[in-house]
C-alpha positions as CSV (number, residue, x, y, z in Angstrom):
1,M,-14.2,11.8,38.6
2,P,-13.8,9.8,35.4
3,K,-12.1,6.4,35.6
4,I,-9.0,6.1,33.5
5,Y,-7.2,3.0,32.4
6,I,-3.6,3.6,31.2
7,A,-1.6,1.4,28.9
8,A,2.1,2.3,28.6
9,N,4.5,0.6,26.2
10,V,7.5,1.0,28.5
11,E,9.3,-2.1,27.2
12,R,9.7,-0.8,23.7
13,K,9.9,2.9,24.7
14,P,11.7,3.3,28.0
15,E,11.3,7.1,27.9
16,I,7.6,6.7,28.7
17,K,8.5,5.7,32.2
18,K,10.1,9.0,32.9
19,M,7.2,10.9,31.3
20,L,4.6,9.0,33.4
21,A,6.5,9.8,36.6
22,G,5.8,13.5,35.8
23,V,2.2,13.1,34.5
24,L,0.6,10.7,37.0
25,P,0.6,12.9,40.1
26,W,-1.1,15.7,38.0
27,L,-3.5,13.2,36.4
28,R,-4.5,11.6,39.8
29,K,-5.9,15.0,40.9
30,R,-8.3,15.0,38.0
31,A,-9.3,11.3,37.5
32,S,-9.5,7.9,39.2
33,I,-6.5,6.0,37.8
34,A,-6.3,2.2,37.5
35,P,-2.9,0.7,38.0
36,V,-0.7,1.4,35.0
37,D,-0.7,-1.5,32.5
38,H,2.7,-2.4,31.3
39,D,1.8,-5.9,30.2
40,W,1.5,-5.8,26.4
41,S,-0.1,-9.2,26.1
42,R,-3.0,-8.7,28.6
43,D,-6.6,-9.3,27.5
44,L,-8.4,-6.0,27.6
45,S,-11.8,-7.2,26.6
46,G,-13.1,-7.0,30.2
47,V,-11.6,-3.6,31.1
48,K,-14.2,-1.2,32.5
49,A,-13.3,2.5,32.3
50,D,-14.5,5.8,30.9
51,L,-11.4,6.3,28.9
52,M,-8.2,4.5,28.1
53,L,-5.0,6.4,27.7
54,V,-2.3,4.7,25.5
55,F,1.2,6.0,25.8
56,G,3.1,4.8,22.7
57,G,2.9,5.1,19.0
58,D,0.4,4.0,16.4
59,G,1.7,0.4,16.8
60,S,0.8,0.5,20.5
61,I,-2.8,1.5,19.6
62,L,-3.0,-1.3,17.0
63,S,-2.1,-3.8,19.7
64,V,-4.6,-2.3,22.1
65,A,-7.4,-2.4,19.5
66,R,-6.9,-6.1,18.9
67,R,-6.7,-6.9,22.7
68,L,-9.9,-4.9,23.4
69,N,-11.6,-7.4,21.1
70,G,-14.6,-5.1,20.6
71,N,-14.7,-3.6,24.1
72,P,-16.1,-0.1,23.5
73,V,-13.9,1.8,25.9
74,P,-12.7,4.9,24.0
75,V,-9.0,5.0,23.4
76,F,-7.0,8.3,23.5
77,G,-3.5,8.1,22.2
78,V,-0.4,10.0,23.4
79,N,2.1,9.9,20.6
80,M,5.5,8.7,21.7
81,G,6.3,7.4,18.2
82,T,7.1,9.0,14.9
83,L,4.0,9.4,12.7
84,G,1.0,9.5,15.0
85,F,-2.1,9.0,12.8
86,L,-4.0,7.3,15.7
87,A,-2.1,8.8,18.6
88,E,-2.2,12.4,17.5
89,T,-1.6,14.2,20.8
90,S,2.1,14.9,21.6
91,P,3.5,14.7,25.2
92,S,4.0,18.5,25.2
93,E,0.3,19.1,24.4
94,L,-1.0,16.6,27.0
95,K,-1.6,18.8,30.0
96,K,-3.2,21.5,27.8
97,I,-5.6,19.1,26.0
98,L,-6.4,16.5,28.6
99,P,-8.5,18.5,31.0
100,A,-11.1,19.1,28.3
101,V,-10.9,15.4,27.3
102,L,-11.5,14.3,30.9
103,R,-14.6,16.4,30.9
104,G,-15.9,14.4,27.9
105,N,-15.0,16.9,25.3
106,Y,-13.7,14.6,22.6
107,V,-14.7,13.2,19.2
108,L,-15.4,9.5,18.9
109,T,-15.0,7.5,15.7
110,K,-15.9,3.8,15.4
111,R,-13.3,2.1,13.3
112,M,-13.9,-1.0,11.3
113,M,-11.7,-4.1,12.0
114,L,-10.9,-7.1,9.9
115,K,-11.6,-10.7,10.8
116,I,-9.0,-13.0,9.1
117,S,-9.7,-16.8,9.0
118,V,-7.0,-19.1,7.9
119,L,-8.8,-22.2,6.7
120,D,-6.0,-24.8,7.0
121,G,-2.3,-25.3,7.0
122,F,-0.7,-22.5,9.1
123,E,2.1,-22.3,11.6
124,Q,2.1,-19.5,14.3
125,M,5.3,-17.4,14.1
126,R,4.9,-14.3,16.3
127,G,2.5,-12.8,18.7
128,E,1.1,-16.2,19.9
129,T,0.1,-15.0,23.4
130,E,-1.6,-11.9,22.0
131,T,-3.4,-14.0,19.4
132,R,-4.9,-16.3,22.0
133,A,-6.0,-13.2,24.0
134,C,-7.7,-11.3,21.3
135,C,-9.0,-13.9,18.8
136,A,-11.9,-15.6,20.6
137,G,-12.7,-17.6,17.5
138,G,-9.8,-20.0,18.2
139,A,-6.8,-21.2,16.2
140,G,-6.6,-19.7,12.8
141,E,-8.7,-16.6,13.4
142,F,-7.3,-13.1,13.9
143,L,-8.3,-9.5,14.3
144,A,-6.7,-6.5,12.6
145,L,-7.3,-2.8,12.7
146,N,-5.0,-1.8,9.9
147,D,-4.5,-4.6,7.4
148,A,-3.8,-8.2,6.6
149,V,-0.9,-8.9,4.2
150,V,0.2,-12.0,2.3
151,L,3.9,-11.9,1.4
152,R,6.3,-14.2,-0.5
153,Q,9.5,-15.0,1.4
154,P,12.6,-13.1,0.2
155,M,14.2,-16.0,-1.7
156,A,11.0,-17.6,-2.9
157,S,9.7,-17.5,-6.4
158,M,7.0,-15.2,-7.6
159,M,3.6,-15.4,-5.8
160,S,0.2,-15.5,-7.4
161,V,-2.9,-14.7,-5.4
162,D,-6.3,-15.7,-6.5
163,V,-9.0,-13.3,-5.2
164,R,-12.7,-13.9,-4.9
165,V,-15.2,-11.3,-3.7
166,S,-18.3,-12.8,-2.1
167,G,-17.7,-15.9,-4.1
168,E,-17.0,-14.2,-7.5
169,P,-13.5,-14.5,-9.0
170,I,-12.1,-11.1,-9.7
171,A,-8.4,-11.4,-10.3
172,R,-5.2,-13.4,-10.1
173,Y,-2.5,-11.1,-8.9
174,K,1.1,-12.0,-9.6
175,G,3.9,-10.3,-7.7
176,D,5.3,-10.1,-4.2
177,G,2.0,-10.2,-2.3
178,L,-1.3,-8.6,-1.5
179,I,-2.6,-6.1,1.1
180,V,-6.2,-6.0,2.4
181,S,-6.6,-2.8,4.3
182,T,-9.3,-1.0,6.2
183,A,-9.9,2.8,5.9
184,T,-7.8,3.2,9.0
185,G,-5.0,1.4,7.4
186,S,-5.2,3.2,4.1
187,T,-2.4,5.6,5.2
188,G,-0.1,2.7,6.0
189,Y,1.4,-0.1,3.9
190,S,-1.4,0.1,1.4
191,L,-0.6,3.7,0.6
192,S,3.1,2.9,0.2
193,A,2.1,0.2,-2.4
194,G,0.0,2.7,-4.4
195,G,-3.4,2.4,-2.6
196,P,-5.8,5.3,-2.1
197,I,-6.4,7.3,1.1
198,L,-10.0,6.7,2.4
199,S,-12.0,8.6,5.0
200,E,-11.6,6.8,8.3
201,R,-15.3,6.7,8.7
202,L,-15.8,4.4,5.6
203,K,-16.6,0.8,6.3
204,A,-14.6,-0.5,3.4
205,M,-11.7,-2.7,2.3
206,I,-8.9,-1.9,-0.1
207,V,-7.2,-4.7,-2.0
208,T,-3.7,-3.5,-3.1
209,P,-1.2,-5.7,-5.0
210,I,2.4,-5.5,-3.9
211,C,4.8,-5.0,-6.8
212,P,2.4,-6.5,-9.4
213,H,4.0,-8.0,-12.6
214,T,1.5,-6.2,-14.9
215,L,0.5,-2.6,-15.2
216,A,-3.1,-3.6,-15.5
217,N,-3.3,-4.5,-11.8
218,R,-4.7,-1.6,-9.7
219,P,-6.1,-1.3,-6.1
220,I,-9.8,-2.0,-5.6
221,V,-12.1,-0.5,-3.0
222,L,-14.8,-2.9,-1.7
223,D,-17.8,-2.4,0.5
224,G,-17.3,-3.6,4.0
225,G,-20.3,-6.0,3.6
226,E,-18.4,-8.1,1.1
227,H,-16.0,-10.9,2.1
228,L,-12.8,-11.9,0.4
229,E,-11.3,-15.3,-0.2
230,I,-7.7,-15.2,-1.2
231,C,-5.4,-18.1,-2.1
232,P,-1.7,-17.4,-2.3
233,E,0.6,-19.8,-4.2
234,T,4.2,-19.9,-5.2
235,R,5.6,-21.7,-8.2
236,S,8.1,-23.5,-6.1
237,A,5.5,-24.5,-3.5
238,S,7.5,-22.6,-0.9
239,P,5.4,-21.2,2.1
240,V,4.2,-17.6,2.3
241,D,3.7,-15.2,5.2
242,L,0.5,-13.8,6.5
243,V,1.0,-10.6,8.6
244,M,-1.7,-8.8,10.6
245,D,-1.1,-5.1,11.5
246,G,2.6,-5.7,11.0
247,Q,2.6,-7.4,14.5
248,I,1.2,-10.9,14.2
249,S,2.6,-13.3,11.7
250,C,1.8,-16.8,10.4
251,R,3.5,-19.0,7.9
252,L,1.1,-20.5,5.4
253,A,1.6,-23.5,3.1
254,S,1.4,-22.6,-0.5
255,G,-2.3,-22.8,-1.6
256,T,-3.7,-22.2,1.9
257,P,-7.1,-20.3,1.5
258,V,-7.7,-17.3,3.7
259,R,-11.0,-15.5,4.3
260,I,-11.1,-11.8,5.2
261,E,-14.2,-9.9,6.2
262,R,-15.5,-7.1,8.3
263,A,-15.3,-8.1,12.0
264,E,-18.2,-7.8,14.4
265,Q,-15.8,-6.0,16.7
266,E,-15.1,-2.3,16.2
267,F,-12.5,-0.1,17.7
268,T,-13.5,3.2,19.4
269,L,-10.9,6.0,19.0
270,A,-11.2,9.2,20.9
271,S,-9.6,12.4,19.5
272,A,-9.3,15.9,20.9
273,G,-10.7,17.1,17.5
274,K,-8.0,19.8,17.2
275,K,-6.7,18.5,13.9
276,G,-8.5,17.1,10.9
277,R,-7.5,13.8,9.3
278,Y,-6.2,15.5,6.2
279,E,-4.3,18.1,8.2
280,I,-2.6,15.2,9.9
281,I,-1.9,13.6,6.5
282,R,-0.3,16.8,5.2
283,D,1.8,17.2,8.3
284,K,2.9,13.6,8.7
285,L,3.3,12.5,5.1
286,H,4.3,15.9,3.5
287,W,1.4,15.5,1.1
288,A,1.9,17.5,-2.1
289,G,-1.7,18.9,-2.0
290,W,-1.9,22.6,-1.3
291,V,-4.6,24.3,0.8
292,K,-5.2,28.0,0.6
293,A,-4.7,29.6,4.0
C-alpha cells in the first residue's frame, strides 16, 4: 500500500476535523497513513512518503511548499478554501478521485520557487517559526512559491523601487510597491495588479508594479535564469514591508536591497488531471474568454 502523509489545517478551518473523521477510516483501508499533521510550523523537509494530502486551501499548500524546502514528495490538495488553483479537488469528489490517485494515476508538475535574500536592515514581523524551518540559508533568506511583494505602509509617502536584472538597470518604479511572481503565482496578486497569466510549467518571473504613477510602467516577464536586485525607498525614509506568499512578512528600512532569484528547491504538485489549468481559470475567475463547446 502507498504511504500517505496528511497535513490538515484544522486551526484555521475547524470543519476539516469533521471531514477527516469521515474520510480517515475509508482511507486507511487503501493506504498506510502517517499520523495526521496538525502542526502548521513543522519542518517537512525530511518527510518520506509516496504522496502528501493537504486538506485546506491554496494558502495551506503555499505553506507546505515552503516547509518541504525542496523535498520532492508529491502534494495533492483537497480544497477546503474558496478558489482552489492548487488544491483543485473538492471534498465531494475525494472518494471518487482518490482511488486512482493512490494507484499512481496522477499528473505531476514541478513548480519553480523563489529565493529572496534581504541583504541588510530587516526586522522579522510574522511567520518567524516557519521561516527558521524552511529557509536553510539563515536569517534574511526566504522561499516563496507564489510571489515576493514590497509594499509601502498605508500612511507612508510614495515608494520608488529601483530594479536591476542580472546587474543591468531596467527601471525605477514609483507607486505603492512591486510584485515579483512565479508562473504559479501569476493568477494571484500579480494578476490583480494587471500582470499576465503564465503557463504553470514556465520557469519565469513576472515583475508587476502596484498602482504605478505613470502609464508607461508595464509588467515584465523574465527568464528564470535571471536574478533581480530591487531597492525600495520612500521619500520620508519610512520603512517598507516585504511579504512572501502573503504569509511571511518583514519590515525593511528604506533603501534596503533585496535579491530575488530562482530557488534550487522546486515544489512537486500532483493533480488528478481532470481539469486543465485554463478551465480552472475560467471557472474560478469567471474569465471573459469564450470556448466553443
